[in-house]
Every structure is written in structure tokens, then in C-alpha cells.
Rosetta silent file (secondary structure, phi, psi, omega in degrees, C-alpha in Angstrom):
SEQUENCE: XXXXXXXXXXXXXXXXXXXXXXXXXXXXXXXXXXXXXXXXXXXXXXXXXXXXXXXXXXXXXXXXXXXXXXXXXXXXXXXXXXXXXXXXXXXXXXXXXXXXXXXXXXXXXXXXXXXXXXXXXXXXXXXXXXXXXXXXXXXXXXXXX
SCORE:     score description
SCORE:     0.000 S_00000001
   1 L     0.000  138.128 -178.359   43.931  149.317 -199.313 S_00000001
   2 L   -85.829  166.838 -179.789   46.522  151.869 -198.548 S_00000001
   3 L   -71.709  139.020  178.583   50.250  151.288 -197.974 S_00000001
   4 L   -67.811  138.074 -176.837   51.095  150.609 -194.354 S_00000001
   5 L  -158.340  152.505  169.464   52.688  153.697 -192.689 S_00000001
   6 L  -106.397  116.489 -172.182   53.188  155.250 -189.323 S_00000001
   7 L  -109.924  -26.179 -176.811   52.192  158.898 -189.647 S_00000001
   8 E  -152.437  148.634  170.409   51.801  160.136 -186.036 S_00000001
   9 E  -119.441  127.989  178.202   52.538  159.192 -182.454 S_00000001
  10 E  -111.544  121.219  175.987   50.247  160.655 -179.829 S_00000001
  11 E  -103.372  126.879  174.158   51.408  160.922 -176.224 S_00000001
  12 E   -76.905  128.780 -176.948   48.886  161.386 -173.490 S_00000001
  13 E  -129.045  148.044  179.725   50.133  164.081 -171.134 S_00000001
  14 L   -77.031  -35.476 -176.973   49.004  165.425 -167.803 S_00000001
  15 L  -128.370   98.423 -176.895   49.983  169.078 -168.300 S_00000001
  16 H   -56.690  -50.149 -176.962   49.709  170.303 -171.896 S_00000001
  17 H   -58.668  -44.596  179.139   51.477  173.631 -171.265 S_00000001
  18 H   -66.583  -37.892  176.699   54.387  171.981 -169.538 S_00000001
  19 H   -69.059  -38.565  175.578   54.703  169.277 -172.141 S_00000001
  20 H   -60.152  -45.443 -177.562   54.477  171.677 -175.052 S_00000001
  21 H   -64.773  -43.474 -178.028   57.274  173.698 -173.408 S_00000001
  22 H   -58.548  -52.297 -173.754   59.383  170.565 -172.738 S_00000001
  23 H   -70.749  -30.050  171.830   59.200  169.246 -176.319 S_00000001
  24 H   -57.430  -50.177 -177.951   59.927  172.756 -177.658 S_00000001
  25 H   -67.133  -29.532  177.279   62.949  173.034 -175.523 S_00000001
  26 H   -69.166  -17.218  171.053   64.116  169.518 -176.612 S_00000001
  27 L   116.969    3.377  177.841   64.231  171.000 -180.116 S_00000001
  28 L   -80.674  140.460 -175.858   61.117  169.851 -181.851 S_00000001
  29 E   -90.648  124.297  178.777   59.355  172.471 -184.010 S_00000001
  30 E   -70.563  139.627  175.202   55.677  173.067 -183.154 S_00000001
  31 E  -128.264  158.900  177.667   53.237  173.195 -186.101 S_00000001
  32 L    51.082   56.493 -179.075   49.541  174.239 -186.305 S_00000001
  33 H   -63.755  -10.911  178.609   49.729  176.426 -183.191 S_00000001
  34 H   -62.482  -20.284 -179.190   46.118  177.481 -183.712 S_00000001
  35 H   -76.805   -1.567  173.752   45.100  174.381 -181.736 S_00000001
  36 L    59.201 -128.442 -177.936   46.380  176.111 -178.553 S_00000001
  37 L  -106.440   11.217  176.662   46.611  173.671 -175.676 S_00000001
  38 L   -72.207  -45.359  175.765   43.929  171.310 -176.941 S_00000001
  39 E  -153.569  147.085  178.280   46.354  169.301 -179.019 S_00000001
  40 E  -127.542  134.264  179.385   49.966  169.949 -180.048 S_00000001
  41 E  -113.258  132.962  178.121   51.716  168.887 -183.179 S_00000001
  42 E  -123.235  134.777  175.747   55.517  168.654 -183.525 S_00000001
  43 E   -76.884  133.912 -179.707   57.412  167.952 -186.747 S_00000001
  44 L  -131.365   11.723 -177.800   59.768  165.019 -186.421 S_00000001
  45 L   111.306 -111.024 -177.645   60.631  164.195 -189.986 S_00000001
  46 L   -80.073  -15.880 -179.389   58.565  161.447 -191.558 S_00000001
  47 L  -124.860  178.445  176.459   56.071  161.353 -188.691 S_00000001
  48 E  -126.202  133.090  173.695   54.409  163.881 -186.382 S_00000001
  49 E   -90.958  125.053  179.339   54.584  163.796 -182.615 S_00000001
  50 E  -115.667  139.204  175.877   51.261  164.809 -180.987 S_00000001
  51 E  -111.366  138.164 -175.494   50.535  165.737 -177.431 S_00000001
  52 E  -150.453  141.512  179.538   46.961  165.338 -176.098 S_00000001
  53 E   -51.771  125.325 -173.381   45.484  165.394 -172.562 S_00000001
  54 H   -59.462  -39.541  175.029   45.900  161.963 -171.207 S_00000001
  55 H   -59.770  -42.268  176.111   42.391  161.699 -169.679 S_00000001
  56 H   -66.082  -39.463  178.300   40.835  162.684 -172.960 S_00000001
  57 H   -64.689  -45.718  178.571   43.015  160.268 -174.918 S_00000001
  58 H   -62.018  -38.138  177.785   42.115  157.416 -172.606 S_00000001
  59 H   -65.111  -41.658  176.479   38.408  158.278 -172.882 S_00000001
  60 H   -63.799  -33.116  178.501   38.550  158.458 -176.686 S_00000001
  61 L   -84.204   -4.484 -176.482   40.202  155.068 -176.784 S_00000001
  62 L    72.314   25.618 -171.761   37.683  153.582 -174.370 S_00000001
  63 L  -121.239   27.995 -174.216   40.467  152.794 -171.863 S_00000001
  64 H   -57.978  -39.673 -176.155   39.702  155.107 -168.959 S_00000001
  65 H   -78.881  -10.854 -177.735   39.731  152.306 -166.352 S_00000001
  66 H  -103.136    4.099  179.571   43.018  150.818 -167.658 S_00000001
  67 L   -66.478  120.271  178.452   45.274  153.831 -167.388 S_00000001
  68 L  -129.744   76.905 -170.098   48.421  153.094 -165.437 S_00000001
  69 L   -63.977  -22.215 -176.322   50.774  156.063 -165.947 S_00000001
  70 L   -88.568   -3.463 -178.966   53.444  154.947 -163.455 S_00000001
  71 L   -97.976  154.724  174.524   54.201  151.579 -165.066 S_00000001
  72 L   -65.964  129.218 -172.659   56.500  150.828 -167.941 S_00000001
  73 L   -89.242   -1.271  179.518   54.169  150.803 -170.939 S_00000001
  74 L    76.377   19.684  179.766   56.285  148.372 -173.064 S_00000001
  75 L  -137.628  137.431  170.925   56.975  151.194 -175.638 S_00000001
  76 L  -126.801  149.991  171.404   59.982  153.360 -176.168 S_00000001
  77 E   -96.014  148.859 -178.846   60.459  156.215 -178.602 S_00000001
  78 E  -120.426  143.172  175.840   63.866  156.345 -180.330 S_00000001
  79 E  -122.346   91.732  177.491   66.159  159.218 -181.175 S_00000001
  80 E   -75.442  135.773 -178.157   68.831  157.695 -183.494 S_00000001
  81 L  -121.170  169.820 -178.328   72.096  159.571 -183.592 S_00000001
  82 L   -86.644  -43.284 -174.516   75.214  159.399 -185.756 S_00000001
  83 L  -130.491  161.380  175.184   77.851  159.202 -183.027 S_00000001
  84 H   -62.957  -32.539  175.883   78.195  158.342 -179.349 S_00000001
  85 H   -61.543  -39.575  177.729   79.068  161.990 -178.734 S_00000001
  86 H   -67.221  -43.099  175.792   75.756  162.963 -180.226 S_00000001
  87 H   -57.541  -46.063 -179.927   73.928  160.487 -177.977 S_00000001
  88 H   -61.086  -41.217 -179.076   75.666  162.015 -174.955 S_00000001
  89 H   -66.231  -40.257 -179.629   74.781  165.587 -176.131 S_00000001
  90 H   -66.733  -49.362  176.997   71.087  164.694 -176.735 S_00000001
  91 H   -55.926  -46.567 -176.101   70.832  163.022 -173.289 S_00000001
  92 H   -62.427  -42.525  179.370   72.444  165.987 -171.587 S_00000001
  93 H   -65.057  -46.060  179.333   70.079  168.440 -173.339 S_00000001
  94 H   -54.765  -46.883  177.558   67.077  166.333 -172.463 S_00000001
  95 H   -60.476  -48.731 -178.651   68.064  166.373 -168.778 S_00000001
  96 H   -55.096  -34.908 -174.474   68.754  170.110 -168.939 S_00000001
  97 L   -97.936    6.616  173.255   65.210  170.842 -170.222 S_00000001
  98 L   119.605    5.307  177.415   63.405  168.614 -167.731 S_00000001
  99 L   -79.936  164.641  175.410   63.673  164.986 -168.583 S_00000001
 100 E  -108.375  130.671 -178.886   64.581  162.355 -166.058 S_00000001
 101 E   -72.396  125.239  178.805   67.569  160.181 -166.775 S_00000001
 102 E   -97.730  -41.489  177.195   66.397  156.524 -166.818 S_00000001
 103 E  -150.476  126.990  176.350   69.693  154.876 -167.848 S_00000001
 104 E   -62.132  152.635  178.546   73.012  156.560 -168.630 S_00000001
 105 E   -65.645  142.510  179.527   74.425  155.961 -172.073 S_00000001
 106 E  -160.224  165.334  175.572   76.711  152.972 -172.388 S_00000001
 107 E   -60.870  139.896 -178.817   77.913  150.432 -174.973 S_00000001
 108 L  -100.626  170.222  178.444   75.249  148.035 -176.035 S_00000001
 109 L   -71.057  -13.603 -177.353   75.485  144.210 -176.707 S_00000001
 110 L  -103.633    6.768  178.752   74.981  144.812 -180.408 S_00000001
 111 L    91.865   12.245  178.211   77.893  147.209 -180.873 S_00000001
 112 L  -102.366 -162.491  176.758   75.972  150.405 -180.433 S_00000001
 113 E  -147.896  130.522 -173.359   75.722  153.040 -177.733 S_00000001
 114 E  -155.756  155.241  173.527   72.547  154.049 -176.035 S_00000001
 115 E  -143.458  170.627 -178.117   70.908  155.729 -172.988 S_00000001
 116 E  -135.292  141.620  173.014   67.346  156.381 -171.927 S_00000001
 117 E  -129.297  161.164  174.941   65.406  159.363 -170.612 S_00000001
 118 E  -119.905  140.362 -179.665   61.775  159.859 -169.604 S_00000001
 119 L   -76.614  177.781 -177.312   59.731  162.980 -170.473 S_00000001
 120 L   -59.389  -19.500  175.137   57.725  164.710 -167.738 S_00000001
 121 L   -99.828    8.126  179.091   54.880  162.171 -168.119 S_00000001
 122 L    86.467    5.456  176.825   57.114  159.136 -168.040 S_00000001
 123 L   -68.569  126.099 -174.491   57.239  158.401 -171.751 S_00000001
 124 E   -92.487  130.748  178.839   60.589  156.676 -172.278 S_00000001
 125 E  -114.998  132.361  170.084   62.983  157.734 -175.086 S_00000001
 126 E   -97.770  129.084  174.544   65.980  155.716 -176.182 S_00000001
 127 E  -106.103  118.877 -163.009   68.887  157.826 -177.475 S_00000001
 128 E  -149.354  147.261  160.515   70.988  155.507 -179.605 S_00000001
 129 E  -122.760  136.041 -175.601   73.557  154.948 -182.305 S_00000001
 130 L  -136.211  137.898 -178.253   73.515  151.525 -183.808 S_00000001
 131 L   -65.185  140.722  177.469   75.737  149.799 -186.378 S_00000001
 132 L    92.039  -14.574  177.018   74.058  149.209 -189.725 S_00000001
 133 E  -108.189  127.121 -177.172   71.522  151.992 -189.287 S_00000001
 134 E  -106.103  136.437  172.982   72.215  155.307 -191.007 S_00000001
 135 E  -109.907  120.920 -178.743   70.893  158.698 -190.060 S_00000001
 136 L   -78.610  167.388 -176.188   70.849  161.127 -193.007 S_00000001
 137 L   -60.715  -29.486 -179.896   71.623  164.852 -192.729 S_00000001
 138 L   -88.111   10.234  174.538   67.870  165.546 -192.710 S_00000001
 139 L    86.531    0.017  177.470   67.445  163.250 -189.680 S_00000001
 140 L   -73.428  139.557  178.054   65.791  160.342 -191.458 S_00000001
 141 E   -92.876  128.970 -177.103   66.662  156.878 -190.233 S_00000001
 142 E  -117.127  121.789 -178.648   67.576  154.488 -193.050 S_00000001
 143 E  -109.834  121.852  177.093   67.292  150.702 -192.275 S_00000001
 144 L   -64.812  157.794 -179.050   68.849  148.339 -194.843 S_00000001
 145 L   -68.267    0.000    0.000   66.693  145.667 -196.492 S_00000001
């Protein structure tokens, strides 16, 4: 049995070309460009963010009749930052490159600072700084035991 790990997150998207451009403008580095617009891979540190046509992803998972793209899916992606100023800068950049502001950044009830944006397909991202969680210079999130 292998060690439990999260290696990739795949987002189903309606317009591959637009989503590839959005995530590139957001600052993620595209890898394996030979896949064209069939699938896109972006380096994110310890995991890979993948984009795939939503209809094909739903079909592969056997969930074609269950797709509800306009509802909150109960999942957020997180972009942990070191400071509140970095949170504000990341949110501003996301909006500048085509994201929709979901919730402006504000102090959290746990002593952090967070805001939310949605990508062009409605995938929700939390941009956050949280006490007790450290982000290293290489962007890795370190959670104490």
C-alpha cells in the first residue's frame, strides 16, 4: 500500500483556452504544453493543478447527469500567504486577470485574514494568512503536528 498523498487537483472547465490563459496570468507555470488544449498541467509546488474540459471530466467520472456548475460545490482551493498585504495583492491580481471577487479580504474569527475569488468556471479560491501555518520561501505550506 502506498503512502497517502494528494498529487493533483483537476478542475473541469468550460473553455480550455480561456482557463489556460487565466491560470497563466494568475502566475502558475504551465508544464507539458504538448497536450495543447486537451489537458493543461500547472506546477503549484507539491501538487499539480490540471484543467480538463468539464463535460469530458463528468463523463469519465460517470457523473454526466449530476453536473451542477452554478452551485457551491463544497470545495475551496487555498492560496496561503505570509501577510495580509500579500492576501490583498493576490486578490487584486486575481480580479485583474479575470476572477470574480466572492468575498473581500477581512479578519477571520481564528486570527487570520482571508478573502475569496472564483475563477472563470466558478471554482472558489480562498486567499489566506493563518496563525500557526507557515509558508516557506518556496511556497510550501507547513502545518505543525
